[in-house]
LOKELO-23821 format. One record per residue: residue number from 0; residue in one letter; x, y, z of N, C-alpha, C, CB in turn. Coordinates in steps of 0.05 Angstrom, whole numbers, plus 5000, padded with zeros to 4 digits. Glycine has a CB too. Example, Ala and Ser with C-alpha at 12.3 -4.5 7.8 and 13.67 -1.06 7.14 Angstrom:
BEGIN
@num=0 | residu=A | nc1=5264 | nc2=4886 | nc3=5156 | cac1=5246 | cac2=4910 | cac3=5156 | cc1=5264 | cc2=4934 | cc3=5156 | cbc1=5226 | cbc2=4911 | cbc3=5181 $
@num=1 | residu=S | nc1=5257 | nc2=4955 | nc3=5142 | cac1=5273 | cac2=4979 | cac3=5143 | cc1=5258 | cc2=5001 | cc3=5157 | cbc1=5282 | cbc2=4988 | cbc3=5114 $
//
This chain:
BEGIN
@num=0 | residu=M | nc1=1552 | nc2=3808 | nc3=3816 | cac1=1530 | cac2=3795 | cac3=3803 | cc1=1519 | cc2=3815 | cc3=3782 | cbc1=1508 | cbc2=3787 | cbc3=3823 $
@num=1 | residu=K | nc1=1524 | nc2=3809 | nc3=3757 | cac1=1516 | cac2=3826 | cac3=3735 | cc1=1491 | cc2=3816 | cc3=3722 | cbc1=1539 | cbc2=3828 | cbc3=3714 $
@num=2 | residu=L | nc1=1471 | nc2=3834 | nc3=3721 | cac1=1445 | cac2=3826 | cac3=3708 | cc1=1446 | cc2=3834 | cc3=3679 | cbc1=1422 | cbc2=3841 | cbc3=3723 $
@num=3 | residu=I | nc1=1437 | nc2=3815 | nc3=3662 | cac1=1438 | cac2=3818 | cac3=3633 | cc1=1410 | cc2=3810 | cc3=3622 | cbc1=1461 | cbc2=3802 | cbc3=3620 $
@num=4 | residu=S | nc1=1407 | nc2=3816 | nc3=3596 | cac1=1382 | cac2=3808 | cac3=3583 | cc1=1382 | cc2=3779 | cc3=3576 | cbc1=1377 | cbc2=3825 | cbc3=3557 $
@num=5 | residu=K | nc1=1359 | nc2=3768 | nc3=3569 | cac1=1357 | cac2=3740 | cac3=3561 | cc1=1374 | cc2=3734 | cc3=3537 | cbc1=1327 | cbc2=3733 | cbc3=3556 $
@num=6 | residu=E | nc1=1374 | nc2=3752 | nc3=3518 | cac1=1390 | cac2=3748 | cac3=3493 | cc1=1420 | cc2=3747 | cc3=3499 | cbc1=1384 | cbc2=3771 | cbc3=3473 $
@num=7 | residu=Q | nc1=1429 | nc2=3765 | nc3=3517 | cac1=1457 | cac2=3765 | cac3=3525 | cc1=1464 | cc2=3739 | cc3=3540 | cbc1=1463 | cbc2=3789 | cbc3=3543 $
@num=8 | residu=F | nc1=1446 | nc2=3730 | nc3=3557 | cac1=1450 | cac2=3705 | cac3=3572 | cc1=1453 | cc2=3682 | cc3=3552 | cbc1=1426 | cbc2=3699 | cbc3=3591 $
@num=9 | residu=L | nc1=1435 | nc2=3681 | nc3=3532 | cac1=1437 | cac2=3660 | cac3=3512 | cc1=1463 | cc2=3661 | cc3=3497 | cbc1=1413 | cbc2=3663 | cbc3=3492 $
@num=10 | residu=E | nc1=1471 | nc2=3685 | nc3=3489 | cac1=1497 | cac2=3688 | cac3=3474 | cc1=1520 | cc2=3678 | cc3=3491 | cbc1=1501 | cbc2=3717 | cbc3=3466 $
@num=11 | residu=E | nc1=1521 | nc2=3687 | nc3=3516 | cac1=1544 | cac2=3679 | cac3=3534 | cc1=1543 | cc2=3649 | cc3=3540 | cbc1=1542 | cbc2=3695 | cbc3=3560 $
@num=12 | residu=H | nc1=1519 | nc2=3639 | nc3=3545 | cac1=1517 | cac2=3610 | cac3=3550 | cc1=1527 | cc2=3593 | cc3=3527 | cbc1=1487 | cbc2=3603 | cbc3=3557 $
@num=13 | residu=N | nc1=1517 | nc2=3600 | nc3=3502 | cac1=1525 | cac2=3585 | cac3=3479 | cc1=1555 | cc2=3588 | cc3=3473 | cbc1=1509 | cbc2=3594 | cbc3=3455 $
@num=14 | residu=K | nc1=1566 | nc2=3611 | nc3=3480 | cac1=1595 | cac2=3615 | cac3=3476 | cc1=1611 | cc2=3596 | cc3=3494 | cbc1=1602 | cbc2=3644 | cbc3=3481 $
@num=15 | residu=L | nc1=1602 | nc2=3592 | nc3=3518 | cac1=1616 | cac2=3576 | cac3=3538 | cc1=1609 | cc2=3546 | cc3=3538 | cbc1=1610 | cbc2=3587 | cbc3=3565 $
@num=16 | residu=S | nc1=1589 | nc2=3538 | nc3=3523 | cac1=1579 | cac2=3511 | cac3=3524 | cc1=1587 | cc2=3494 | cc3=3499 | cbc1=1549 | cbc2=3511 | cbc3=3526 $
@num=17 | residu=P | nc1=1589 | nc2=3468 | nc3=3503 | cac1=1594 | cac2=3450 | cac3=3480 | cc1=1570 | cc2=3449 | cc3=3462 | cbc1=1602 | cbc2=3422 | cbc3=3490 $
@num=18 | residu=A | nc1=1573 | nc2=3439 | nc3=3439 | cac1=1551 | cac2=3438 | cac3=3419 | cc1=1527 | cc2=3423 | cc3=3429 | cbc1=1561 | cbc2=3425 | cbc3=3393 $
@num=19 | residu=S | nc1=1531 | nc2=3402 | nc3=3446 | cac1=1508 | cac2=3387 | cac3=3456 | cc1=1491 | cc2=3402 | cc3=3476 | cbc1=1518 | cbc2=3361 | cbc3=3468 $
@num=20 | residu=M | nc1=1502 | nc2=3423 | nc3=3487 | cac1=1488 | cac2=3439 | cac3=3508 | cc1=1480 | cc2=3467 | cc3=3498 | cbc1=1506 | cbc2=3442 | cbc3=3533 $
@num=21 | residu=Q | nc1=1480 | nc2=3471 | nc3=3472 | cac1=1472 | cac2=3497 | cac3=3461 | cc1=1442 | cc2=3501 | cc3=3466 | cbc1=1478 | cbc2=3498 | cbc3=3430 $
@num=22 | residu=A | nc1=1434 | nc2=3526 | nc3=3470 | cac1=1407 | cac2=3532 | cac3=3477 | cc1=1394 | cc2=3551 | cc3=3456 | cbc1=1405 | cbc2=3545 | cbc3=3504 $
@num=23 | residu=T | nc1=1368 | nc2=3554 | nc3=3458 | cac1=1353 | cac2=3572 | cac3=3440 | cc1=1336 | cc2=3590 | cc3=3458 | cbc1=1336 | cbc2=3556 | cbc3=3420 $
@num=24 | residu=L | nc1=1325 | nc2=3610 | nc3=3447 | cac1=1307 | cac2=3628 | cac3=3462 | cc1=1282 | cc2=3612 | cc3=3472 | cbc1=1298 | cbc2=3652 | cbc3=3445 $
@num=25 | residu=A | nc1=1273 | nc2=3593 | nc3=3456 | cac1=1250 | cac2=3577 | cac3=3464 | cc1=1256 | cc2=3561 | cc3=3489 | cbc1=1241 | cbc2=3559 | cbc3=3441 $
@num=26 | residu=L | nc1=1280 | nc2=3550 | nc3=3490 | cac1=1289 | cac2=3534 | cac3=3514 | cc1=1291 | cc2=3553 | cc3=3538 | cbc1=1316 | cbc2=3521 | cbc3=3509 $
@num=27 | residu=L | nc1=1301 | nc2=3577 | nc3=3534 | cac1=1302 | cac2=3595 | cac3=3557 | cc1=1274 | cc2=3603 | cc3=3566 | cbc1=1318 | cbc2=3621 | cbc3=3548 $
@num=28 | residu=D | nc1=1255 | nc2=3605 | nc3=3548 | cac1=1228 | cac2=3611 | cac3=3556 | cc1=1216 | cc2=3588 | cc3=3572 | cbc1=1210 | cbc2=3617 | cbc3=3532 $
@num=29 | residu=R | nc1=1221 | nc2=3563 | nc3=3563 | cac1=1211 | cac2=3540 | cac3=3579 | cc1=1224 | cc2=3539 | cc3=3606 | cbc1=1217 | cbc2=3514 | cbc3=3563 $
@num=30 | residu=F | nc1=1250 | nc2=3544 | nc3=3607 | cac1=1264 | cac2=3544 | cac3=3633 | cc1=1251 | cc2=3566 | cc3=3652 | cbc1=1294 | cbc2=3550 | cbc3=3629 $
@num=31 | residu=K | nc1=1246 | nc2=3589 | nc3=3641 | cac1=1235 | cac2=3611 | cac3=3656 | cc1=1207 | cc2=3603 | cc3=3667 | cbc1=1233 | cbc2=3636 | cbc3=3640 $
@num=32 | residu=E | nc1=1191 | nc2=3590 | nc3=3651 | cac1=1164 | cac2=3581 | cac3=3659 | cc1=1166 | cc2=3561 | cc3=3682 | cbc1=1149 | cbc2=3569 | cbc3=3636 $
@num=33 | residu=E | nc1=1185 | nc2=3542 | nc3=3680 | cac1=1187 | cac2=3521 | cac3=3700 | cc1=1201 | cc2=3530 | cc3=3726 | cbc1=1201 | cbc2=3498 | cbc3=3689 $
@num=34 | residu=K | nc1=1218 | nc2=3551 | nc3=3724 | cac1=1234 | cac2=3560 | cac3=3747 | cc1=1226 | cc2=3589 | cc3=3754 | cbc1=1264 | cbc2=3559 | cbc3=3740 $
@num=35 | residu=R | nc1=1201 | nc2=3595 | nc3=3755 | cac1=1192 | cac2=3622 | cac3=3761 | cc1=1204 | cc2=3635 | cc3=3786 | cbc1=1162 | cbc2=3622 | cbc3=3764 $
@num=36 | residu=P | nc1=1207 | nc2=3621 | nc3=3808 | cac1=1218 | cac2=3634 | cac3=3832 | cc1=1246 | cc2=3645 | cc3=3828 | cbc1=1219 | cbc2=3615 | cbc3=3856 $
@num=37 | residu=Q | nc1=1262 | nc2=3632 | nc3=3811 | cac1=1289 | cac2=3642 | cac3=3806 | cc1=1290 | cc2=3665 | cc3=3786 | cbc1=1306 | cbc2=3619 | cbc3=3795 $
@num=38 | residu=L | nc1=1269 | nc2=3668 | nc3=3770 | cac1=1268 | cac2=3689 | cac3=3750 | cc1=1244 | cc2=3706 | cc3=3754 | cbc1=1268 | cbc2=3676 | cbc3=3721 $
@num=39 | residu=K | nc1=1245 | nc2=3725 | nc3=3772 | cac1=1222 | cac2=3741 | cac3=3779 | cc1=1218 | cc2=3764 | cc3=3759 | cbc1=1225 | cbc2=3753 | cbc3=3806 $
@num=40 | residu=D | nc1=1239 | nc2=3772 | nc3=3746 | cac1=1237 | cac2=3794 | cac3=3726 | cc1=1250 | cc2=3786 | cc3=3700 | cbc1=1249 | cbc2=3821 | cbc3=3737 $
@num=41 | residu=D | nc1=1254 | nc2=3805 | nc3=3682 | cac1=1265 | cac2=3799 | cac3=3656 | cc1=1296 | cc2=3799 | cc3=3655 | cbc1=1255 | cbc2=3818 | cbc3=3636 $
@num=42 | residu=T | nc1=1309 | nc2=3803 | nc3=3678 | cac1=1338 | cac2=3803 | cac3=3678 | cc1=1349 | cc2=3776 | cc3=3686 | cbc1=1349 | cbc2=3825 | cbc3=3697 $
@num=43 | residu=W | nc1=1371 | nc2=3769 | nc3=3675 | cac1=1383 | cac2=3743 | cac3=3679 | cc1=1411 | cc2=3748 | cc3=3691 | cbc1=1384 | cbc2=3726 | cbc3=3653 $
@num=44 | residu=C | nc1=1420 | nc2=3731 | nc3=3709 | cac1=1447 | cac2=3732 | cac3=3720 | cc1=1462 | cc2=3707 | cc3=3711 | cbc1=1446 | cbc2=3735 | cbc3=3751 $
@num=45 | residu=L | nc1=1482 | nc2=3711 | nc3=3695 | cac1=1497 | cac2=3688 | cac3=3684 | cc1=1509 | cc2=3671 | cc3=3707 | cbc1=1519 | cbc2=3698 | cbc3=3666 $
@num=46 | residu=D | nc1=1521 | nc2=3685 | nc3=3727 | cac1=1533 | cac2=3670 | cac3=3749 | cc1=1513 | cc2=3654 | cc3=3766 | cbc1=1548 | cbc2=3690 | cbc3=3767 $
@num=47 | residu=K | nc1=1490 | nc2=3665 | nc3=3769 | cac1=1470 | cac2=3652 | cac3=3786 | cc1=1453 | cc2=3631 | cc3=3771 | cbc1=1451 | cbc2=3673 | cbc3=3797 $
@num=48 | residu=L | nc1=1448 | nc2=3635 | nc3=3746 | cac1=1429 | cac2=3618 | cac3=3731 | cc1=1441 | cc2=3598 | cc3=3712 | cbc1=1410 | cbc2=3635 | cbc3=3717 $
@num=49 | residu=R | nc1=1466 | nc2=3601 | nc3=3705 | cac1=1478 | cac2=3583 | cac3=3685 | cc1=1479 | cc2=3554 | cc3=3694 | cbc1=1505 | cbc2=3593 | cbc3=3678 $
@num=50 | residu=I | nc1=1488 | nc2=3549 | nc3=3718 | cac1=1490 | cac2=3521 | cac3=3728 | cc1=1462 | cc2=3509 | cc3=3730 | cbc1=1504 | cbc2=3520 | cbc3=3755 $
@num=51 | residu=P | nc1=1442 | nc2=3522 | nc3=3743 | cac1=1415 | cac2=3510 | cac3=3743 | cc1=1404 | cc2=3506 | cc3=3715 | cbc1=1396 | cbc2=3528 | cbc3=3759 $
@num=52 | residu=F | nc1=1410 | nc2=3525 | nc3=3697 | cac1=1400 | cac2=3522 | cac3=3670 | cc1=1413 | cc2=3498 | cc3=3656 | cbc1=1405 | cbc2=3547 | cbc3=3653 $
@num=53 | residu=M | nc1=1438 | nc2=3494 | nc3=3660 | cac1=1452 | cac2=3471 | cac3=3647 | cc1=1441 | cc2=3445 | cc3=3659 | cbc1=1483 | cbc2=3473 | cbc3=3651 $
@num=54 | residu=S | nc1=1436 | nc2=3444 | nc3=3684 | cac1=1425 | cac2=3420 | cac3=3697 | cc1=1397 | cc2=3415 | cc3=3686 | cbc1=1424 | cbc2=3424 | cbc3=3728 $
@num=55 | residu=W | nc1=1381 | nc2=3435 | nc3=3684 | cac1=1354 | cac2=3432 | cac3=3673 | cc1=1355 | cc2=3423 | cc3=3644 | cbc1=1339 | cbc2=3459 | cbc3=3676 $
@num=56 | residu=L | nc1=1373 | nc2=3435 | nc3=3629 | cac1=1376 | cac2=3428 | cac3=3600 | cc1=1384 | cc2=3399 | cc3=3597 | cbc1=1396 | cbc2=3447 | cbc3=3587 $
@num=57 | residu=A | nc1=1403 | nc2=3390 | nc3=3613 | cac1=1412 | cac2=3362 | cac3=3611 | cc1=1389 | cc2=3343 | cc3=3618 | cbc1=1436 | cbc2=3357 | cbc3=3630 $
@num=58 | residu=T | nc1=1374 | nc2=3350 | nc3=3638 | cac1=1351 | cac2=3333 | cac3=3646 | cc1=1330 | cc2=3333 | cc3=3623 | cbc1=1338 | cbc2=3343 | cbc3=3672 $
@num=59 | residu=A | nc1=1324 | nc2=3356 | nc3=3612 | cac1=1305 | cac2=3358 | cac3=3591 | cc1=1314 | cc2=3342 | cc3=3566 | cbc1=1300 | cbc2=3387 | cbc3=3583 $
@num=60 | residu=Q | nc1=1340 | nc2=3343 | nc3=3560 | cac1=1350 | cac2=3328 | cac3=3537 | cc1=1349 | cc2=3298 | cc3=3542 | cbc1=1379 | cbc2=3337 | cbc3=3530 $
@num=61 | residu=S | nc1=1355 | nc2=3289 | nc3=3566 | cac1=1354 | cac2=3260 | cac3=3572 | cc1=1326 | cc2=3250 | cc3=3572 | cbc1=1368 | cbc2=3254 | cbc3=3599 $
@num=62 | residu=Q | nc1=1307 | nc2=3266 | nc3=3581 | cac1=1279 | cac2=3258 | cac3=3581 | cc1=1269 | cc2=3256 | cc3=3552 | cbc1=1261 | cbc2=3278 | cbc3=3596 $
@num=63 | residu=K | nc1=1277 | nc2=3274 | nc3=3535 | cac1=1269 | cac2=3274 | cac3=3507 | cc1=1281 | cc2=3249 | cc3=3493 | cbc1=1279 | cbc2=3300 | cbc3=3493 $
@num=64 | residu=A | nc1=1306 | nc2=3243 | nc3=3499 | cac1=1319 | cac2=3219 | cac3=3488 | cc1=1305 | cc2=3194 | cc3=3497 | cbc1=1349 | cbc2=3219 | cbc3=3495 $
@num=65 | residu=N | nc1=1298 | nc2=3193 | nc3=3523 | cac1=1285 | cac2=3169 | cac3=3533 | cc1=1257 | cc2=3165 | cc3=3520 | cbc1=1282 | cbc2=3171 | cbc3=3564 $
@num=66 | residu=A | nc1=1243 | nc2=3187 | nc3=3517 | cac1=1217 | cac2=3185 | cac3=3504 | cc1=1220 | cc2=3176 | cc3=3475 | cbc1=1203 | cbc2=3213 | cbc3=3504 $
@num=67 | residu=K | nc1=1240 | nc2=3186 | nc3=3461 | cac1=1245 | cac2=3178 | cac3=3433 | cc1=1252 | cc2=3148 | cc3=3432 | cbc1=1268 | cbc2=3195 | cbc3=3421 $
@num=68 | residu=N | nc1=1269 | nc2=3139 | nc3=3451 | cac1=1277 | cac2=3111 | cac3=3451 | cc1=1253 | cc2=3093 | cc3=3457 | cbc1=1299 | cbc2=3106 | cbc3=3472 $
@num=69 | residu=K | nc1=1235 | nc2=3101 | nc3=3476 | cac1=1212 | cac2=3085 | cac3=3482 | cc1=1194 | cc2=3083 | cc3=3457 | cbc1=1196 | cbc2=3098 | cbc3=3505 $
@num=70 | residu=N | nc1=1190 | nc2=3105 | nc3=3443 | cac1=1173 | cac2=3104 | cac3=3419 | cc1=1186 | cc2=3087 | cc3=3398 | cbc1=1169 | cbc2=3133 | cbc3=3408 $
@num=71 | residu=F | nc1=1212 | nc2=3088 | nc3=3395 | cac1=1226 | cac2=3072 | cac3=3375 | cc1=1224 | cc2=3043 | cc3=3382 | cbc1=1256 | cbc2=3080 | cbc3=3373 $
@num=72 | residu=K | nc1=1229 | nc2=3035 | nc3=3407 | cac1=1227 | cac2=3007 | cac3=3415 | cc1=1199 | cc2=2997 | cc3=3412 | cbc1=1236 | cbc2=3004 | cbc3=3445 $
@num=73 | residu=K | nc1=1179 | nc2=3014 | nc3=3418 | cac1=1152 | cac2=3006 | cac3=3416 | cc1=1144 | cc2=3000 | cc3=3387 | cbc1=1133 | cbc2=3027 | cbc3=3428 $
@num=74 | residu=S | nc1=1153 | nc2=3017 | nc3=3369 | cac1=1146 | cac2=3014 | cac3=3341 | cc1=1160 | cc2=2991 | cc3=3327 | cbc1=1151 | cbc2=3039 | cbc3=3326 $
@num=75 | residu=T | nc1=1184 | nc2=2983 | nc3=3337 | cac1=1199 | cac2=2962 | cac3=3324 | cc1=1193 | cc2=2935 | cc3=3336 | cbc1=1228 | cbc2=2967 | cbc3=3326 $
@num=76 | residu=K | nc1=1180 | nc2=2934 | nc3=3359 | cac1=1173 | cac2=2909 | cac3=3372 | cc1=1150 | cc2=2896 | cc3=3356 | cbc1=1165 | cbc2=2913 | cbc3=3401 $
@num=77 | residu=K | nc1=1155 | nc2=2870 | nc3=3348 | cac1=1135 | cac2=2856 | cac3=3333 | cc1=1113 | cc2=2846 | cc3=3353 | cbc1=1147 | cbc2=2833 | cbc3=3317 $
@num=78 | residu=E | nc1=1089 | nc2=2853 | nc3=3347 | cac1=1067 | cac2=2844 | cac3=3364 | cc1=1057 | cc2=2818 | cc3=3354 | cbc1=1044 | cbc2=2865 | cbc3=3365 $
@num=79 | residu=I | nc1=1053 | nc2=2799 | nc3=3372 | cac1=1044 | cac2=2772 | cac3=3365 | cc1=1016 | cc2=2768 | cc3=3376 | cbc1=1064 | cbc2=2750 | cbc3=3376 $
@num=80 | residu=Y | nc1=0998 | nc2=2761 | nc3=3359 | cac1=0971 | cac2=2755 | cac3=3367 | cc1=0966 | cc2=2726 | cc3=3361 | cbc1=0950 | cbc2=2774 | cbc3=3352 $
@num=81 | residu=R | nc1=0955 | nc2=2712 | nc3=3380 | cac1=0950 | cac2=2684 | cac3=3376 | cc1=0920 | cc2=2679 | cc3=3380 | cbc1=0966 | cbc2=2666 | cbc3=3396 $
@num=82 | residu=N | nc1=0909 | nc2=2662 | nc3=3363 | cac1=0881 | cac2=2654 | cac3=3367 | cc1=0881 | cc2=2628 | cc3=3383 | cbc1=0867 | cbc2=2650 | cbc3=3339 $
@num=83 | residu=Y | nc1=0873 | nc2=2630 | nc3=3407 | cac1=0872 | cac2=2607 | cac3=3424 | cc1=0845 | cc2=2593 | cc3=3419 | cbc1=0875 | cbc2=2614 | cbc3=3454 $
@num=84 | residu=P | nc1=0845 | nc2=2566 | nc3=3420 | cac1=0820 | cac2=2552 | cac3=3416 | cc1=0800 | cc2=2559 | cc3=3438 | cbc1=0824 | cbc2=2521 | cbc3=3415 $
@num=85 | residu=E | nc1=0775 | nc2=2561 | nc3=3430 | cac1=0754 | cac2=2567 | cac3=3450 | cc1=0750 | cc2=2543 | cc3=3467 | cbc1=0728 | cbc2=2575 | cbc3=3436 $
@num=86 | residu=T | nc1=0746 | nc2=2548 | nc3=3492 | cac1=0740 | cac2=2526 | cac3=3511 | cc1=0711 | cc2=2528 | cc3=3519 | cbc1=0759 | cbc2=2528 | cbc3=3536 $
@num=87 | residu=H | nc1=0698 | nc2=2506 | nc3=3517 | cac1=0670 | cac2=2504 | cac3=3524 | cc1=0667 | cc2=2487 | cc3=3549 | cbc1=0653 | cbc2=2493 | cbc3=3501 $
@num=88 | residu=Y | nc1=0655 | nc2=2499 | nc3=3569 | cac1=0650 | cac2=2485 | cac3=3594 | cc1=0621 | cc2=2476 | cc3=3596 | cbc1=0658 | cbc2=2502 | cbc3=3619 $
@num=89 | residu=E | nc1=0617 | nc2=2452 | nc3=3603 | cac1=0590 | cac2=2442 | cac3=3607 | cc1=0582 | cc2=2449 | cc3=3636 | cbc1=0588 | cbc2=2412 | cbc3=3601 $
@num=90 | residu=S | nc1=0558 | nc2=2459 | nc3=3639 | cac1=0549 | cac2=2466 | cac3=3666 | cc1=0530 | cc2=2445 | cc3=3677 | cbc1=0537 | cbc2=2493 | cbc3=3667 $
//
């Protein structure tokens, strides 16, 4: 188990990953914030953290895509407002 810096982890991860799974330092920071128990210090282990990171990244990307699709569907949906005749009840 070899411990490396965050920058080295990013470089190795991007080298091994397809274009759709490429990461940035900002994504690694978000991952570190959300997964604190796995990352107690500033060293990263490629063997230990790469699979959880890829899983987290895939989930984050799908959530982002779902949010984008919801906003798109919401904005393209034509809203219909109807004026219904008033009903007067005699008491």
